[in-house]
N, C-alpha and C positions, 0 to 999 in steps of 0.2 A: 497707252497702258489701259488694257481692258480690266475693269474692276468687277463688273457685274454683267450678268445676262440681262439686258435692259427689257423692261416690261412695257415701256411707253415709246411712242414714235415722235420724232421731232417734226415731221411734216407728213401730210397725206394729200391725196388729190381727189377732188370732187369730180362728178360726172361732167361730160363735155356740154358746153352751152354755146350755140351759134358757132360751132367749129373750134372753139377755144377751150382749153382746160383750165378750170379754176384752181389755182394753187392756194392752199391755206396752211397755216402752221406757224411755228415759232422756233427760233434757235436760242440756245443758252450757251454762254461762254464757259461755264464751269458746272459739271454735272455732279460732283461729289464734294462735300464739305465734311471734314472730320475734326473733332475737338476732344480734348481731355479737360473736363470741367468738374468742379466740386459741387456737392449738394448746395442748392441755394444760389449758385453762380449764374450770371446772365451773360449772353454773348449776342452781339449784333453783327451780321455779315451781309454781303451784297452779291447779287448775281446780275450779269448783263444780259438783257433780252433783246431780241430783234424780230420784228414782223417780217418774215421772209416772203410774204405775198406782195403782190402789186397793189392790192386794194386794202381798204380800211378793215380792221378786224376788232372784235371784242375779245378781251382777255379776262379770264377768270382764274383765280388762284385758290387752291385748297390743299389740305394736308391729309395724308392717309398712312396708316400702319401697313407694313408688309411683312412677309415671312421670307426666310432665306434657307435654301436647301444646299446640299453639297455642290461644289463648283460654282457657288454664288448665284445659283438660279433663284430669281426673286419672283414673287407673285403678290399682288395686292390682296388684302383680306377684308372681309366684312367685319365691322366692329373694331375692337382693339386687340392688339397683341399684348396680352397682359404681362408677359415676362420681359420682352425686349422693346415693346412699342413706346413711342414718345410723341405721337402726333399732337397731343394736347400741350406739349411744351413749346410748340412753334406758333408764332403769330406774325402778322404783317399788317401795316397800316392800311394798305389798299387791297381790296379783294376783287374789284371790277374796274376796268378802264378800257379805253380804246387806243389803238395804235394805227396810225396811217401806214400805208404801204412803205416798206423798207425802214420804218421808223424804229429807233432804238430807245430802250428805257432801262434804268437801273432799278432792280427790285430789292428792297431792303427787308430783311427778315430778322425777327427777334427770337432768341432761344433762351428760355428760362428753366433751369433745372430745379425741380421742387426740393424743398428741404428734406423730405422723406424719401427721395429717390433711391432706388436700389443701386448699389454699386455695380460696376461692370458695364457691359455692352448694351447700348440702346440705339435704335435707328427708326427713321420714318422717311417718308417721301413727300416732297412738295410738288404738286402737279399744276401746270399752267395749261389751260385749255384755250385754244384759239377758235373762234367761231366767226364766219363771215357776217358782215352787217346785212340785214335784210333790206333789199331795195325793190323798186318796181320791176327791175329786170330779173331778179332771182327768187322772188317770194313764192313762185309756183313750183320751184325745183326743190329737190331734197337738199337739206342742209347737212353738211359733213363737217365735223370738228376735228382739228388737229390737236395733239397733246404731247407735251414734253415734261420730263421729270427731273427733279434734283434730289439726290440722296443726301440725307443729313445723318451723320454718325456721331455718337457721343460715347466716350468711355467715362463713366462717373467714377471719380477718384474714391479711394478707400482701400480696404484690404482685398486686393484683387490678385488674380493669378494669370500669368501669361504662358503657362506650360503648353508644350506641344510635342509632337513626335512624328517621325517618318513611319507610316504604316505600310508602305509598299514602294519598292523601287524596281521598275521593270526595264530591262535592256535585253537586246537580242544576244543569244549565245554566239551566233555567227553574223558578221556584218560586212557589208561592202565598203564603199568609200565614205558612206554616211551612216551615223548611228542615231536612231530615234529612241528616245528614252522618256519614261513617265515616272515622276516622283509624286506619291500621294502623301500629303502632310495633313495631320489632324490637330486642331486646336482643342486642347484639353483644359484650357483656362476659362476665365470669366470675362476677358476683354478681347476685342478684335484687334488684330495687328497684322503687319506685313512681315512674314518671316524672310530673313535674308538667306537666299539659297544659291549654291553653285555646285557644279559637277566637275571634278578633277579626273582627267583620264591620263593614266601613266602607262607608257610602253614598258612592258616587263623586261624586254631585251636591252633597249637603249637607255632606259631609266628617264627618258624625256617626259615632261608633263605638259598638258594643255588644259585650259580652264574654260568652262562654259558658264556664263552668268545666267541665272534663271530669271524669267520675267517676274515682276513684282505684282502681287495680288493680295488683297485682304483675305484673311481666313477668320471665320467667326466662331464663337464658342460652340463646341459640340459638333462642328462641321469639318468636312474635309475638302481639300482642293487638290486637283491633279495638275501638276506643273509639267508641261510638255517641253522637251528640249531636243535639239538636234546638234550633232557635232561631226566634224570631219576627222577621219583617221588617216595618218600619213601613209600607211601601207596595208594592203590586204593580206600581207604575209605576217603581220605583227600579232602579238598577244598583249592584251590590255587589261588593266584594272580600272573600272569606273567607280568613283566614290562620290555619292550624293551627300552633300553636307548642308544642313539647314540650321539656322540659329533662331530659336523661338523667342517669345516675348519676355522670357526670364534671362535672356542672353546665354542660354545653354545650347551648345552645339550638338547636333544629332547627325549620325553618319550611317550610311548603308552602302555596301559594296557589291559589285558584280564583275565577274570575269567575262571578257568579250574576246572572241577569236576573229581575226580577219578571215574572210571567206576562203583564203588559201593558206591559212596558218598550218594546215596539216603538212604542207610541204616543209615549213620551217621546223615543225616538230620532228618530221622524218629525218631531216638533215641533222638536227641536234642529236637524235638517237644514234645515227650513224657515227657522228663524231665521238659520242660517249662510248659507243661500242669499240671504235678504233683505238681510242686511248686506253680503254679498259683491257683490250686484248694486248696492246703494247706493254702496259704495266704488268700484266700477268706473265708475258713472255720474259721480260727482264727479271721479274721476281724468280721465275723458275730457273733462269740461267745462273743467277747469283746463288741460288740454293744448291 
């Protein structure tokens, strides 16, 4: 499940030395932590790290605020995110240490929500930078650092809102055996949440239904996320109604519908018109005879 467009890399490669490529970097077993906490509440959590290089590396951990745009595109910012930032809420006992090649370590982090924290959504990133240890063999070469990140999300409890809405539902008018759809959902509330979404496709003629579950992604206050979906249709002769249904953070369901025609549905419509015309003519003839 992809939650964000990641702004950090888990591993990079340095330049070649003596015909060998120096691999540096670190892997993390969990990239996103999300909590609902009250003002003044504290939380300790852990992340598993591993030096993915063969050689010893120095690890440095620090925290940064970031901004979020539509579709969860993230970017680090200079200074503080005054509305949603919380980098100063996060601390860790160790800021620098060394890991041998392939060595693993558990990083313990502490989260303390201030008593005067604003209610609603807050977020920050914890970054772990891996740097090769300088030796007699590499001190004359350029040093390249690898970096990985952990997203920490907090909804501060209080009088919050989880309102949301479907702002756009796009589906083709005519479709082949597959239908590509896009549902844009906007968070109008003050907390981040994952809206539960699905698309129901009903065959107008046979009344049969099929359901497509939408991928799960956080949507943040004031932002939109475009959920992409794909579905099979049983017949290119059919006529369908696609209904996008999303439940927001207030447990309110929102719907948006589109009519979709199979690429050869014109044949079906033509046949139906012929049948209607035939029965219409038959009814008219019988009515005139009786009259």
